[in-house]
GUMAR-372173 format. One record per residue (C-alpha): x, y, z. Coordinates in nm, 3 decimals, always signed. Example, Ala and Ser with C-alpha at 12.3 -4.5 7.8 and 13.67 -1.06 7.14 Angstrom:
# residues 2
{X: +1.230, Y: -0.450, Z: +0.780}
{X: +1.367, Y: -0.106, Z: +0.714}
This chain:
# residues 535
{X: +2.883, Y: -4.067, Z: -0.408}
{X: +2.863, Y: -4.393, Z: -0.190}
{X: +3.193, Y: -4.516, Z: -0.366}
{X: +3.347, Y: -4.194, Z: -0.286}
{X: +3.272, Y: -4.193, Z: +0.107}
{X: +3.430, Y: -4.542, Z: +0.105}
{X: +3.750, Y: -4.441, Z: -0.042}
{X: +3.739, Y: -4.150, Z: +0.200}
{X: +3.671, Y: -4.399, Z: +0.502}
{X: +3.937, Y: -4.635, Z: +0.383}
{X: +4.204, Y: -4.342, Z: +0.380}
{X: +4.096, Y: -4.248, Z: +0.741}
{X: +4.110, Y: -4.573, Z: +0.836}
{X: +5.168, Y: -6.493, Z: +0.725}
{X: +5.482, Y: -6.701, Z: +0.797}
{X: +5.613, Y: -6.444, Z: +1.053}
{X: +5.272, Y: -6.494, Z: +1.294}
{X: +5.347, Y: -6.857, Z: +1.255}
{X: +5.709, Y: -6.887, Z: +1.391}
{X: +5.615, Y: -6.610, Z: +1.670}
{X: +5.316, Y: -6.839, Z: +1.778}
{X: +5.524, Y: -7.149, Z: +1.765}
{X: +5.798, Y: -7.032, Z: +1.973}
{X: +5.517, Y: -6.874, Z: +2.224}
{X: +5.375, Y: -7.179, Z: +2.335}
{X: +5.652, Y: -7.441, Z: +2.410}
{X: +5.622, Y: -7.404, Z: +2.771}
{X: +5.237, Y: -7.390, Z: +2.801}
{X: +5.053, Y: -7.667, Z: +2.961}
{X: +4.710, Y: -7.802, Z: +2.882}
{X: +4.418, Y: -7.612, Z: +2.960}
{X: +4.144, Y: -7.700, Z: +3.213}
{X: +3.878, Y: -7.956, Z: +3.107}
{X: +3.627, Y: -7.640, Z: +2.968}
{X: +3.909, Y: -7.474, Z: +2.791}
{X: +3.755, Y: -7.139, Z: +2.781}
{X: +3.804, Y: -6.837, Z: +3.000}
{X: +3.544, Y: -6.707, Z: +3.207}
{X: +3.266, Y: -6.513, Z: +3.042}
{X: +3.317, Y: -6.184, Z: +3.217}
{X: +3.547, Y: -5.994, Z: +3.433}
{X: +3.316, Y: -6.016, Z: +3.710}
{X: +3.296, Y: -6.428, Z: +3.701}
{X: +3.687, Y: -6.400, Z: +3.685}
{X: +3.669, Y: -6.176, Z: +3.978}
{X: +3.480, Y: -6.423, Z: +4.163}
{X: +3.632, Y: -6.740, Z: +4.090}
{X: +3.988, Y: -6.588, Z: +4.198}
{X: +3.849, Y: -6.447, Z: +4.517}
{X: +3.681, Y: -6.810, Z: +4.589}
{X: +4.001, Y: -6.974, Z: +4.524}
{X: +3.815, Y: -7.148, Z: +4.216}
{X: +4.109, Y: -7.091, Z: +3.979}
{X: +4.418, Y: -6.913, Z: +3.985}
{X: +4.581, Y: -6.635, Z: +3.783}
{X: +4.795, Y: -6.904, Z: +3.619}
{X: +4.544, Y: -7.133, Z: +3.515}
{X: +4.328, Y: -6.834, Z: +3.371}
{X: +4.621, Y: -6.690, Z: +3.204}
{X: +4.682, Y: -7.103, Z: +3.063}
{X: +4.358, Y: -7.131, Z: +2.923}
{X: +4.360, Y: -6.816, Z: +2.740}
{X: +4.690, Y: -6.884, Z: +2.564}
{X: +4.597, Y: -7.248, Z: +2.461}
{X: +4.264, Y: -7.107, Z: +2.324}
{X: +4.505, Y: -6.869, Z: +2.130}
{X: +4.671, Y: -7.171, Z: +2.015}
{X: +4.386, Y: -7.371, Z: +1.913}
{X: +4.158, Y: -7.083, Z: +1.732}
{X: +4.441, Y: -6.847, Z: +1.580}
{X: +4.525, Y: -7.067, Z: +1.320}
{X: +4.193, Y: -6.972, Z: +1.150}
{X: +4.117, Y: -6.644, Z: +1.231}
{X: +4.482, Y: -6.513, Z: +1.248}
{X: +4.357, Y: -6.234, Z: +1.485}
{X: +4.675, Y: -6.277, Z: +1.710}
{X: +4.996, Y: -6.155, Z: +1.557}
{X: +5.202, Y: -6.227, Z: +1.848}
{X: +5.169, Y: -6.373, Z: +2.208}
{X: +5.344, Y: -6.249, Z: +2.535}
{X: +5.655, Y: -6.493, Z: +2.581}
{X: +5.630, Y: -6.356, Z: +2.976}
{X: +5.238, Y: -6.401, Z: +3.025}
{X: +5.274, Y: -6.661, Z: +3.235}
{X: +5.567, Y: -6.510, Z: +3.448}
{X: +5.304, Y: -6.194, Z: +3.496}
{X: +5.036, Y: -6.445, Z: +3.619}
{X: +5.292, Y: -6.618, Z: +3.848}
{X: +5.351, Y: -6.287, Z: +4.017}
{X: +4.998, Y: -6.189, Z: +4.054}
{X: +4.923, Y: -6.523, Z: +4.185}
{X: +5.209, Y: -6.467, Z: +4.463}
{X: +5.078, Y: -6.120, Z: +4.521}
{X: +4.744, Y: -6.279, Z: +4.609}
{X: +4.901, Y: -6.561, Z: +4.853}
{X: +5.105, Y: -6.241, Z: +5.018}
{X: +4.743, Y: -6.102, Z: +5.088}
{X: +4.779, Y: -5.787, Z: +4.887}
{X: +4.455, Y: -5.630, Z: +4.789}
{X: +4.344, Y: -5.750, Z: +4.443}
{X: +4.345, Y: -5.459, Z: +4.165}
{X: +4.052, Y: -5.360, Z: +3.978}
{X: +4.147, Y: -5.563, Z: +3.641}
{X: +4.363, Y: -5.839, Z: +3.856}
{X: +4.449, Y: -6.109, Z: +3.605}
{X: +4.229, Y: -5.993, Z: +3.336}
{X: +4.342, Y: -6.174, Z: +2.986}
{X: +4.392, Y: -5.897, Z: +2.757}
{X: +4.501, Y: -5.823, Z: +2.397}
{X: +4.680, Y: -5.506, Z: +2.262}
{X: +4.645, Y: -5.394, Z: +1.885}
{X: +4.961, Y: -5.420, Z: +1.688}
{X: +5.019, Y: -5.045, Z: +1.719}
{X: +5.005, Y: -5.025, Z: +2.092}
{X: +5.365, Y: -4.948, Z: +2.220}
{X: +5.484, Y: -5.204, Z: +2.512}
{X: +5.791, Y: -5.173, Z: +2.702}
{X: +5.874, Y: -5.550, Z: +2.705}
{X: +5.973, Y: -5.843, Z: +2.439}
{X: +5.658, Y: -5.794, Z: +2.256}
{X: +5.678, Y: -5.594, Z: +1.903}
{X: +5.496, Y: -5.294, Z: +1.810}
{X: +5.445, Y: -5.303, Z: +1.439}
{X: +5.107, Y: -5.160, Z: +1.322}
{X: +5.096, Y: -5.495, Z: +1.089}
{X: +5.392, Y: -5.368, Z: +0.863}
{X: +5.643, Y: -5.619, Z: +0.766}
{X: +5.894, Y: -5.293, Z: +0.785}
{X: +5.875, Y: -5.303, Z: +1.185}
{X: +5.901, Y: -5.668, Z: +1.236}
{X: +6.117, Y: -5.734, Z: +1.538}
{X: +6.100, Y: -5.383, Z: +1.681}
{X: +6.028, Y: -5.318, Z: +2.036}
{X: +5.963, Y: -4.982, Z: +2.214}
{X: +6.166, Y: -4.867, Z: +2.490}
{X: +5.841, Y: -4.831, Z: +2.710}
{X: +5.491, Y: -4.874, Z: +2.750}
{X: +5.221, Y: -4.670, Z: +2.602}
{X: +4.985, Y: -4.472, Z: +2.814}
{X: +4.707, Y: -4.713, Z: +2.782}
{X: +4.942, Y: -5.019, Z: +2.840}
{X: +5.070, Y: -4.860, Z: +3.149}
{X: +4.750, Y: -4.801, Z: +3.310}
{X: +4.614, Y: -5.173, Z: +3.200}
{X: +4.956, Y: -5.359, Z: +3.363}
{X: +4.867, Y: -5.111, Z: +3.720}
{X: +4.515, Y: -5.252, Z: +3.700}
{X: +4.666, Y: -5.608, Z: +3.717}
{X: +4.609, Y: -5.682, Z: +3.348}
{X: +4.786, Y: -5.976, Z: +3.181}
{X: +4.892, Y: -5.875, Z: +2.845}
{X: +4.870, Y: -6.191, Z: +2.639}
{X: +5.018, Y: -6.024, Z: +2.306}
{X: +4.938, Y: -5.806, Z: +2.000}
{X: +4.636, Y: -5.834, Z: +1.751}
{X: +4.671, Y: -5.820, Z: +1.399}
{X: +4.536, Y: -5.489, Z: +1.217}
{X: +4.517, Y: -5.341, Z: +0.891}
{X: +4.907, Y: -5.209, Z: +0.813}
{X: +4.960, Y: -4.862, Z: +0.950}
{X: +4.539, Y: -4.847, Z: +1.065}
{X: +4.494, Y: -4.803, Z: +0.679}
{X: +4.174, Y: -4.977, Z: +0.570}
{X: +3.850, Y: -5.175, Z: +0.677}
{X: +3.956, Y: -5.537, Z: +0.563}
{X: +4.153, Y: -5.662, Z: +0.839}
{X: +4.446, Y: -5.752, Z: +0.647}
{X: +4.844, Y: -5.633, Z: +0.714}
{X: +5.211, Y: -5.758, Z: +0.527}
{X: +5.314, Y: -5.896, Z: +0.854}
{X: +5.011, Y: -6.077, Z: +0.986}
{X: +4.796, Y: -6.170, Z: +0.660}
{X: +4.412, Y: -6.182, Z: +0.644}
{X: +4.230, Y: -6.183, Z: +0.961}
{X: +3.900, Y: -6.371, Z: +0.971}
{X: +3.568, Y: -6.299, Z: +1.178}
{X: +3.533, Y: -6.434, Z: +1.523}
{X: +3.189, Y: -6.547, Z: +1.473}
{X: +3.240, Y: -6.689, Z: +1.116}
{X: +3.562, Y: -6.778, Z: +0.963}
{X: +3.467, Y: -6.721, Z: +0.606}
{X: +3.334, Y: -6.362, Z: +0.682}
{X: +3.544, Y: -6.050, Z: +0.705}
{X: +3.647, Y: -5.887, Z: +1.069}
{X: +3.631, Y: -5.507, Z: +0.923}
{X: +3.923, Y: -5.284, Z: +1.045}
{X: +4.144, Y: -5.169, Z: +1.111}
{X: +4.102, Y: -5.298, Z: +1.513}
{X: +3.945, Y: -5.641, Z: +1.338}
{X: +4.210, Y: -5.861, Z: +1.509}
{X: +4.078, Y: -5.727, Z: +1.848}
{X: +3.735, Y: -5.773, Z: +1.785}
{X: +3.799, Y: -6.113, Z: +1.624}
{X: +4.005, Y: -6.225, Z: +1.920}
{X: +3.743, Y: -6.115, Z: +2.171}
{X: +3.457, Y: -6.275, Z: +1.986}
{X: +3.615, Y: -6.645, Z: +1.968}
{X: +3.717, Y: -6.625, Z: +2.329}
{X: +4.092, Y: -6.550, Z: +2.279}
{X: +4.071, Y: -6.255, Z: +2.562}
{X: +3.823, Y: -6.098, Z: +2.770}
{X: +3.889, Y: -5.762, Z: +2.641}
{X: +4.116, Y: -5.612, Z: +2.373}
{X: +4.251, Y: -5.256, Z: +2.280}
{X: +4.174, Y: -5.107, Z: +1.967}
{X: +4.204, Y: -4.769, Z: +1.796}
{X: +3.966, Y: -4.560, Z: +1.572}
{X: +4.027, Y: -4.293, Z: +1.324}
{X: +3.762, Y: -4.360, Z: +1.093}
{X: +3.564, Y: -4.623, Z: +1.235}
{X: +3.820, Y: -4.887, Z: +1.322}
{X: +3.684, Y: -4.978, Z: +1.655}
{X: +3.316, Y: -4.926, Z: +1.558}
{X: +3.316, Y: -5.154, Z: +1.224}
{X: +3.473, Y: -5.447, Z: +1.377}
{X: +3.264, Y: -5.446, Z: +1.707}
{X: +2.954, Y: -5.465, Z: +1.476}
{X: +3.097, Y: -5.725, Z: +1.224}
{X: +3.224, Y: -5.945, Z: +1.503}
{X: +2.919, Y: -5.905, Z: +1.742}
{X: +3.138, Y: -5.752, Z: +2.071}
{X: +3.090, Y: -5.439, Z: +2.251}
{X: +3.335, Y: -5.158, Z: +2.145}
{X: +3.354, Y: -4.797, Z: +2.230}
{X: +3.485, Y: -4.488, Z: +2.047}
{X: +3.528, Y: -4.256, Z: +2.327}
{X: +3.583, Y: -3.851, Z: +2.315}
{X: +3.891, Y: -3.735, Z: +2.178}
{X: +4.064, Y: -3.689, Z: +2.465}
{X: +3.919, Y: -3.919, Z: +2.755}
{X: +4.195, Y: -4.177, Z: +2.687}
{X: +4.540, Y: -4.056, Z: +2.625}
{X: +4.700, Y: -4.190, Z: +2.278}
{X: +5.063, Y: -4.178, Z: +2.415}
{X: +5.289, Y: -4.424, Z: +2.285}
{X: +5.046, Y: -4.580, Z: +2.011}
{X: +5.145, Y: -4.531, Z: +1.694}
{X: +4.978, Y: -4.245, Z: +1.534}
{X: +4.728, Y: -4.197, Z: +1.233}
{X: +4.562, Y: -3.859, Z: +1.268}
{X: +4.539, Y: -3.674, Z: +1.593}
{X: +4.216, Y: -3.463, Z: +1.486}
{X: +4.017, Y: -3.781, Z: +1.512}
{X: +4.237, Y: -4.070, Z: +1.650}
{X: +4.111, Y: -4.241, Z: +1.984}
{X: +4.210, Y: -4.588, Z: +2.163}
{X: +3.919, Y: -4.796, Z: +2.325}
{X: +3.817, Y: -5.115, Z: +2.440}
{X: +3.638, Y: -5.411, Z: +2.313}
{X: +3.468, Y: -5.643, Z: +2.498}
{X: +3.223, Y: -5.902, Z: +2.560}
{X: +2.957, Y: -5.702, Z: +2.752}
{X: +2.886, Y: -5.332, Z: +2.824}
{X: +2.963, Y: -5.409, Z: +3.217}
{X: +3.303, Y: -5.541, Z: +3.123}
{X: +3.334, Y: -5.219, Z: +2.910}
{X: +3.263, Y: -5.007, Z: +3.174}
{X: +3.524, Y: -5.218, Z: +3.432}
{X: +3.779, Y: -5.116, Z: +3.167}
{X: +3.738, Y: -4.782, Z: +3.065}
{X: +3.774, Y: -4.615, Z: +3.428}
{X: +4.170, Y: -4.748, Z: +3.485}
{X: +4.220, Y: -4.612, Z: +3.108}
{X: +4.120, Y: -4.245, Z: +3.176}
{X: +4.298, Y: -3.949, Z: +3.302}
{X: +4.504, Y: -3.618, Z: +3.202}
{X: +4.836, Y: -3.684, Z: +3.033}
{X: +5.065, Y: -3.408, Z: +2.973}
{X: +5.203, Y: -3.597, Z: +2.693}
{X: +4.843, Y: -3.619, Z: +2.528}
{X: +4.721, Y: -3.244, Z: +2.507}
{X: +4.405, Y: -3.361, Z: +2.411}
{X: +4.337, Y: -3.467, Z: +2.765}
{X: +4.404, Y: -3.147, Z: +2.915}
{X: +4.025, Y: -3.056, Z: +2.933}
{X: +3.902, Y: -3.430, Z: +2.992}
{X: +3.579, Y: -3.472, Z: +3.175}
{X: +3.632, Y: -3.844, Z: +3.292}
{X: +3.563, Y: -4.083, Z: +3.577}
{X: +3.790, Y: -4.322, Z: +3.736}
{X: +3.491, Y: -4.561, Z: +3.768}
{X: +3.205, Y: -4.616, Z: +3.505}
{X: +3.043, Y: -4.913, Z: +3.688}
{X: +2.773, Y: -4.691, Z: +3.868}
{X: +2.623, Y: -4.657, Z: +3.513}
{X: +2.540, Y: -4.995, Z: +3.471}
{X: +2.182, Y: -4.947, Z: +3.525}
{X: +1.928, Y: -5.207, Z: +3.392}
{X: +1.651, Y: -4.978, Z: +3.402}
{X: +1.891, Y: -4.685, Z: +3.186}
{X: +1.669, Y: -4.678, Z: +2.903}
{X: +1.339, Y: -4.606, Z: +3.107}
{X: +1.251, Y: -4.223, Z: +3.010}
{X: +1.550, Y: -4.204, Z: +2.770}
{X: +1.508, Y: -3.996, Z: +2.425}
{X: +1.666, Y: -4.195, Z: +2.140}
{X: +1.672, Y: -4.039, Z: +1.794}
{X: +1.655, Y: -4.295, Z: +1.508}
{X: +1.893, Y: -4.155, Z: +1.252}
{X: +1.708, Y: -4.295, Z: +0.928}
{X: +1.952, Y: -4.127, Z: +0.668}
{X: +2.306, Y: -3.935, Z: +0.647}
{X: +2.411, Y: -3.745, Z: +0.365}
{X: +2.071, Y: -3.842, Z: +0.161}
{X: +2.153, Y: -4.184, Z: +0.232}
{X: +1.915, Y: -4.418, Z: +0.372}
{X: +2.097, Y: -4.645, Z: +0.642}
{X: +1.881, Y: -4.917, Z: +0.609}
{X: +1.834, Y: -4.939, Z: +0.238}
{X: +2.130, Y: -5.143, Z: +0.169}
{X: +2.016, Y: -5.478, Z: +0.310}
{X: +1.656, Y: -5.617, Z: +0.438}
{X: +1.861, Y: -5.836, Z: +0.671}
{X: +1.985, Y: -5.496, Z: +0.874}
{X: +1.643, Y: -5.326, Z: +0.815}
{X: +1.467, Y: -5.634, Z: +0.995}
{X: +1.728, Y: -5.643, Z: +1.270}
{X: +1.749, Y: -5.262, Z: +1.352}
{X: +1.374, Y: -5.240, Z: +1.355}
{X: +1.364, Y: -5.517, Z: +1.615}
{X: +1.634, Y: -5.346, Z: +1.819}
{X: +1.404, Y: -5.028, Z: +1.849}
{X: +1.105, Y: -5.240, Z: +1.944}
{X: +1.381, Y: -5.374, Z: +2.230}
{X: +1.429, Y: -5.000, Z: +2.351}
{X: +1.067, Y: -4.914, Z: +2.332}
{X: +1.008, Y: -5.205, Z: +2.547}
{X: +1.292, Y: -5.070, Z: +2.807}
{X: +1.099, Y: -4.783, Z: +2.832}
{X: +1.272, Y: -4.524, Z: +2.594}
{X: +1.094, Y: -4.268, Z: +2.413}
{X: +1.194, Y: -4.350, Z: +2.017}
{X: +1.201, Y: -4.031, Z: +1.814}
{X: +1.154, Y: -4.164, Z: +1.455}
{X: +1.278, Y: -4.035, Z: +1.097}
{X: +1.574, Y: -3.794, Z: +1.171}
{X: +1.816, Y: -3.722, Z: +0.883}
{X: +2.127, Y: -3.566, Z: +0.921}
{X: +2.311, Y: -3.359, Z: +0.626}
{X: +2.533, Y: -3.073, Z: +0.611}
{X: +2.529, Y: -2.910, Z: +0.241}
{X: +2.853, Y: -2.914, Z: +0.068}
{X: +3.025, Y: -3.153, Z: +0.310}
{X: +3.230, Y: -3.368, Z: +0.087}
{X: +3.453, Y: -3.580, Z: +0.340}
{X: +3.753, Y: -3.456, Z: +0.115}
{X: +3.831, Y: -3.217, Z: +0.435}
{X: +3.863, Y: -3.478, Z: +0.675}
{X: +4.073, Y: -3.690, Z: +0.433}
{X: +4.300, Y: -3.395, Z: +0.370}
{X: +4.343, Y: -3.361, Z: +0.776}
{X: +4.407, Y: -3.715, Z: +0.826}
{X: +4.640, Y: -3.788, Z: +0.525}
{X: +4.852, Y: -3.461, Z: +0.628}
{X: +4.861, Y: -3.556, Z: +0.983}
{X: +4.954, Y: -3.879, Z: +0.937}
{X: +5.276, Y: -3.792, Z: +0.736}
{X: +5.394, Y: -3.566, Z: +1.017}
{X: +5.293, Y: -3.753, Z: +1.328}
{X: +5.440, Y: -4.071, Z: +1.190}
{X: +5.759, Y: -3.919, Z: +1.151}
{X: +5.732, Y: -3.778, Z: +1.486}
{X: +5.667, Y: -4.101, Z: +1.639}
{X: +5.991, Y: -4.230, Z: +1.477}
{X: +6.150, Y: -3.930, Z: +1.639}
{X: +6.011, Y: -4.033, Z: +1.971}
{X: +5.857, Y: -4.380, Z: +2.088}
{X: +5.970, Y: -4.512, Z: +1.759}
{X: +6.349, Y: -4.444, Z: +1.794}
{X: +6.560, Y: -4.736, Z: +1.728}
{X: +6.297, Y: -4.863, Z: +1.447}
{X: +6.427, Y: -5.047, Z: +1.127}
{X: +6.297, Y: -4.738, Z: +0.937}
{X: +6.282, Y: -4.380, Z: +1.053}
{X: +6.033, Y: -4.210, Z: +0.824}
{X: +5.716, Y: -4.241, Z: +0.630}
{X: +5.913, Y: -4.206, Z: +0.356}
{X: +6.171, Y: -4.490, Z: +0.436}
{X: +5.805, Y: -4.704, Z: +0.517}
{X: +5.733, Y: -4.634, Z: +0.156}
{X: +6.054, Y: -4.708, Z: +0.002}
{X: +6.110, Y: -5.074, Z: +0.187}
{X: +5.728, Y: -5.124, Z: +0.082}
{X: +5.789, Y: -5.058, Z: -0.270}
{X: +6.059, Y: -5.339, Z: -0.322}
{X: +5.972, Y: -5.564, Z: -0.591}
{X: +5.968, Y: -5.854, Z: -0.375}
{X: +5.747, Y: -5.711, Z: -0.113}
{X: +5.477, Y: -5.462, Z: -0.242}
{X: +5.242, Y: -5.673, Z: -0.398}
{X: +5.143, Y: -5.762, Z: -0.028}
{X: +5.168, Y: -5.431, Z: +0.095}
{X: +4.802, Y: -5.350, Z: +0.020}
{X: +4.804, Y: -4.983, Z: +0.176}
{X: +5.092, Y: -4.867, Z: -0.031}
{X: +4.903, Y: -4.635, Z: -0.265}
{X: +4.764, Y: -4.470, Z: +0.058}
{X: +5.125, Y: -4.442, Z: +0.217}
{X: +5.253, Y: -4.315, Z: -0.125}
{X: +4.935, Y: -4.059, Z: -0.145}
{X: +5.044, Y: -3.921, Z: +0.263}
{X: +5.378, Y: -3.869, Z: +0.159}
{X: +5.288, Y: -3.633, Z: -0.112}
{X: +5.027, Y: -3.456, Z: +0.133}
{X: +5.114, Y: -3.099, Z: +0.264}
{X: +5.190, Y: -3.041, Z: +0.632}
{X: +4.910, Y: -3.005, Z: +0.834}
{X: +4.850, Y: -2.623, Z: +0.867}
{X: +4.786, Y: -2.351, Z: +0.617}
{X: +4.429, Y: -2.207, Z: +0.496}
{X: +4.326, Y: -2.540, Z: +0.324}
{X: +4.426, Y: -2.699, Z: +0.642}
{X: +4.201, Y: -2.476, Z: +0.857}
{X: +3.930, Y: -2.469, Z: +0.645}
{X: +3.914, Y: -2.836, Z: +0.670}
{X: +3.900, Y: -2.845, Z: +1.030}
{X: +3.641, Y: -2.568, Z: +1.037}
{X: +3.433, Y: -2.776, Z: +0.815}
{X: +3.479, Y: -3.079, Z: +1.035}
{X: +3.385, Y: -2.845, Z: +1.354}
{X: +3.079, Y: -2.756, Z: +1.150}
{X: +2.956, Y: -3.103, Z: +1.078}
{X: +2.992, Y: -3.158, Z: +1.469}
{X: +2.800, Y: -2.833, Z: +1.569}
{X: +2.528, Y: -2.924, Z: +1.327}
{X: +2.540, Y: -3.315, Z: +1.456}
{X: +2.502, Y: -3.160, Z: +1.846}
{X: +2.217, Y: -2.910, Z: +1.698}
{X: +2.011, Y: -3.196, Z: +1.613}
{X: +2.014, Y: -3.365, Z: +1.896}
{X: +1.937, Y: -3.054, Z: +2.122}
{X: +1.651, Y: -2.982, Z: +1.883}
{X: +1.473, Y: -3.319, Z: +1.978}
{X: +1.588, Y: -3.292, Z: +2.329}
{X: +1.796, Y: -3.657, Z: +2.284}
{X: +2.011, Y: -3.837, Z: +2.512}
{X: +2.152, Y: -4.015, Z: +2.223}
{X: +2.134, Y: -4.095, Z: +1.856}
{X: +2.079, Y: -4.442, Z: +1.755}
{X: +2.184, Y: -4.624, Z: +1.376}
{X: +2.301, Y: -4.951, Z: +1.253}
{X: +2.707, Y: -4.915, Z: +1.317}
{X: +2.728, Y: -5.075, Z: +0.949}
{X: +2.472, Y: -5.096, Z: +0.668}
{X: +2.584, Y: -5.437, Z: +0.530}
{X: +2.636, Y: -5.754, Z: +0.750}
{X: +2.984, Y: -5.879, Z: +0.755}
{X: +3.120, Y: -5.934, Z: +0.415}
{X: +3.255, Y: -6.262, Z: +0.303}
{X: +3.618, Y: -6.282, Z: +0.292}
{X: +3.772, Y: -6.214, Z: -0.031}
{X: +3.752, Y: -6.492, Z: -0.275}
{X: +3.456, Y: -6.645, Z: -0.075}
{X: +3.090, Y: -6.682, Z: -0.222}
{X: +2.827, Y: -6.696, Z: +0.058}
{X: +2.466, Y: -6.732, Z: -0.038}
{X: +2.354, Y: -6.592, Z: +0.296}
{X: +2.505, Y: -6.274, Z: +0.230}
{X: +2.327, Y: -6.013, Z: +0.057}
{X: +2.389, Y: -5.623, Z: +0.038}
{X: +2.334, Y: -5.354, Z: -0.220}
{X: +2.499, Y: -5.028, Z: -0.333}
{X: +2.228, Y: -4.790, Z: -0.395}
{X: +2.004, Y: -5.085, Z: -0.513}
{X: +2.251, Y: -5.240, Z: -0.687}
{X: +2.342, Y: -5.570, Z: -0.512}
{X: +2.771, Y: -5.615, Z: -0.467}
{X: +2.880, Y: -5.906, Z: -0.697}
{X: +3.060, Y: -6.206, Z: -0.488}
{X: +3.328, Y: -6.297, Z: -0.433}
{X: +3.447, Y: -5.949, Z: -0.333}
{X: +3.811, Y: -5.830, Z: -0.357}
{X: +4.056, Y: -5.749, Z: -0.076}
{X: +4.006, Y: -5.431, Z: +0.046}
{X: +3.623, Y: -5.441, Z: -0.010}
{X: +3.418, Y: -5.407, Z: +0.308}
{X: +3.115, Y: -5.244, Z: +0.222}
{X: +2.846, Y: -5.080, Z: +0.480}
{X: +3.111, Y: -4.822, Z: +0.695}
{X: +2.892, Y: -4.508, Z: +0.603}
{X: +2.788, Y: -4.451, Z: +0.940}
{X: +3.112, Y: -4.482, Z: +1.121}
{X: +3.176, Y: -4.126, Z: +0.992}
{X: +2.962, Y: -3.954, Z: +1.234}
{X: +3.159, Y: -4.050, Z: +1.522}
{X: +3.474, Y: -4.005, Z: +1.376}
{X: +3.441, Y: -3.680, Z: +1.193}
{X: +3.244, Y: -3.533, Z: +1.495}
{X: +3.499, Y: -3.665, Z: +1.746}
{X: +3.208, Y: -3.738, Z: +1.964}
{X: +3.170, Y: -4.059, Z: +2.182}
{X: +2.997, Y: -4.386, Z: +2.011}
{X: +2.901, Y: -4.725, Z: +2.197}
{X: +2.869, Y: -5.007, Z: +1.988}
{X: +2.662, Y: -5.291, Z: +2.118}
{X: +2.518, Y: -5.641, Z: +1.941}
{X: +2.190, Y: -5.618, Z: +1.835}
{X: +1.961, Y: -5.898, Z: +1.679}
{X: +2.068, Y: -6.194, Z: +1.474}
{X: +2.179, Y: -6.185, Z: +1.144}
{X: +2.188, Y: -6.483, Z: +0.913}
{X: +2.538, Y: -6.667, Z: +0.863}
{X: +2.581, Y: -6.647, Z: +1.253}
{X: +2.645, Y: -6.273, Z: +1.290}
{X: +2.453, Y: -5.990, Z: +1.459}
{X: +2.365, Y: -5.646, Z: +1.410}
{X: +2.592, Y: -5.370, Z: +1.533}
{X: +2.390, Y: -5.053, Z: +1.674}
{X: +2.562, Y: -4.746, Z: +1.753}
{X: +2.458, Y: -4.506, Z: +2.023}
{X: +2.589, Y: -4.168, Z: +1.992}
{X: +2.592, Y: -3.871, Z: +2.221}
{X: +2.748, Y: -3.528, Z: +2.311}
{X: +3.126, Y: -3.471, Z: +2.414}
{X: +3.177, Y: -3.665, Z: +2.738}
{X: +2.883, Y: -3.876, Z: +2.766}
{X: +3.027, Y: -4.201, Z: +2.782}
{X: +2.873, Y: -4.306, Z: +3.122}
{X: +2.524, Y: -4.207, Z: +2.988}
{X: +2.626, Y: -4.440, Z: +2.682}
{X: +2.698, Y: -4.691, Z: +2.882}
{X: +2.380, Y: -4.692, Z: +3.105}
{X: +2.170, Y: -4.678, Z: +2.762}
{X: +2.368, Y: -4.972, Z: +2.629}
{X: +2.391, Y: -5.180, Z: +2.940}
{X: +1.997, Y: -5.154, Z: +2.958}
{X: +1.963, Y: -5.269, Z: +2.603}
{X: +2.163, Y: -5.514, Z: +2.645}
{X: +2.019, Y: -5.656, Z: +2.960}
{X: +1.692, Y: -5.654, Z: +2.745}
{X: +1.315, Y: -5.546, Z: +2.906}
{X: +1.234, Y: -5.698, Z: +3.221}
{X: +0.944, Y: -5.948, Z: +3.203}
{X: +0.611, Y: -5.796, Z: +3.240}
{X: +0.421, Y: -5.909, Z: +3.545}
């Protein structure tokens, strides 16, 4: 059963890069002596306000950091040739006495499926879209620019957001931002790796079946998969609107709270936002005592599978995380199991595959007008050519989506009802135990070695049988828990937990009811800051 779940998750979820990066760095001056960005948005803000740095210096440092680190991680697929010009304008604005905006000079990266109305390409990691530029910003990019962020470039991703390996035909294989011989997970692996390796303070990702959660966990950063509808998906190359979300990956919960507010709001172009219960500012939830008195339910098993049985490393690190929550004042409700009899994941696979075909074709008729191809059928035709098909790892999934029926009719309606029942059962479990949130390991395995790499510090099992090394391309075991947020469309905050061997950290998920992002931020921030010393 577990293998079939992994396949379902994958269905949900090079040379060009070298040339693009080389051209972008021709005019970049050396970085400052430290060669590192400020460690948080707050420190960046204070340094700018005190005149200790400028936006140009910060942006230059970020670009030089990308140049130094990216040949190892391949996390950034393209840099923005106008980044320094944007920084100069922001410095001029500050000198003119203009009031700083909420994300002034924030060095930020966008996943390659985000549309931008500038000289950056929008490719979803596919070679068939190489060179394509959208006419205007996506909603999220527009909001971030308006808040003062500097878009440094685009990050690599699993092609068309299909997969969990961090590989694309355009950008090649991304490496983990904490250890380059490990995988980054996907499909937002480039965004998470870039933040973990210090190339940006924030990177934006997207999540259909775990694509923010898994990368955040395996790269040891913070990630939020918000409630569907909290942040507009307009202008982002779609997978499936039923479960698609966009969200930030950051170094800390505090930074995530800073970024989230400017991203929220009702957008007529995304109907899911019409009923959104959003806030413009999530920083009031940054309460170090936020776990005191909270009731946290420990999800031990999902669909009959023990979530800590695959790895003794994960089991031990998760136990340390629960101890930390208890010491911070939380009431821990142990031993919860979640199962929906008869739920097979086939229905959610039908929803996402059928929507991907229809919605990608609609994107080509809208924001994707002028692209080198005009439909999924043309993407498959170009990707099937003998000279390229072997490097288009996602081709079988694209071909399957091409043959899937339109997202309508009795079978589709039944699949939606099944997913709704999944969500309702999950919410009923939380109400029954009066929980503020559920907690569980984001991934049941530590970050796995890259294809072809044998790592003696990594071990994980599949129902008791060790995974043999080396793994092959596309194998990224452990993603089962990410289905909870994806199928239910409920928000999940991923925070780094205790250390794991190999320079990794365990990802811990906190899941709550719809629109509970503020509560999750409060819990996650208190966990991140840790229990106060006893007097």
